[in-house]
C-alpha positions in Angstrom: 110.7 111.6 112.7 112.4 108.3 112.6 112.0 105.6 115.2 114.8 103.6 116.7 114.9 100.7 119.1 117.0 100.8 122.3 117.9 98.1 124.8 120.3 97.6 127.6 123.5 95.7 126.8 125.0 93.1 129.1 127.6 95.7 130.1 125.0 98.2 131.2 125.2 100.5 128.1 122.6 101.3 125.5 122.3 99.5 122.2 120.5 101.3 119.4 118.9 99.5 116.5 118.3 101.7 113.4 115.9 100.1 111.0 116.5 100.7 107.3 113.8 102.2 105.1 113.7 99.0 103.2 113.1 96.9 106.3 110.3 99.2 107.3 108.6 98.6 103.9 108.2 94.9 104.8 108.0 94.9 108.6 106.6 97.0 111.4 109.0 98.6 113.9 107.7 96.1 116.5 108.4 93.1 114.3 112.0 94.4 113.7 112.5 94.9 117.4 111.2 91.4 118.2 113.6 89.8 115.8 116.7 92.0 116.2 116.8 92.6 119.9 118.5 89.6 121.6 116.2 87.0 123.2 115.0 88.0 126.6 116.1 91.6 126.4 113.5 94.3 127.0 113.4 97.2 124.6 111.8 100.6 124.0 110.9 102.1 120.6 111.9 105.8 120.7 111.9 108.8 118.4 115.4 109.7 117.2 114.9 113.0 118.8 114.7 111.2 122.2 118.4 110.2 121.9 121.4 112.5 122.5 122.5 114.0 119.2 126.1 114.1 120.3 127.6 110.6 119.9 131.0 111.5 121.4 130.1 109.8 124.7 127.8 107.1 123.3 129.7 104.4 125.2 128.7 106.1 128.4 124.9 106.3 127.6 122.7 104.6 130.2 119.1 103.7 130.3 116.8 102.9 133.2 115.8 99.3 132.6 112.3 99.9 134.1 111.6 102.2 131.0 112.2 99.4 128.5 108.5 98.5 128.3 107.6 98.1 124.6 108.5 94.4 124.4 111.0 91.6 124.8 113.3 90.5 122.0 112.8 87.0 120.7 115.7 86.9 118.2 113.4 84.9 115.9 113.1 85.7 112.2 110.6 83.8 110.1 110.5 81.0 112.7 114.3 80.6 112.8 116.5 81.8 115.7 118.9 84.5 114.5 122.4 83.2 114.1 121.5 79.6 113.4 
């Protein structure tokens, strides 16, 4: 099964980060989450089977913020803040 990273957007929806196989050859899922989730956002690493398979209403997906317990994004990659 493939793992994905979810976090709550500022609008209250759910963002899903899908790591590429190439990225997973160089980094752990935790490292990818730390660098790709926006700074200060809590996240959860989930199995793809934990997410709804029907994407029609994806903009309506919600997540209980108290379940986002696997870490907090830093948005830092190799010591540099993403986007700078």
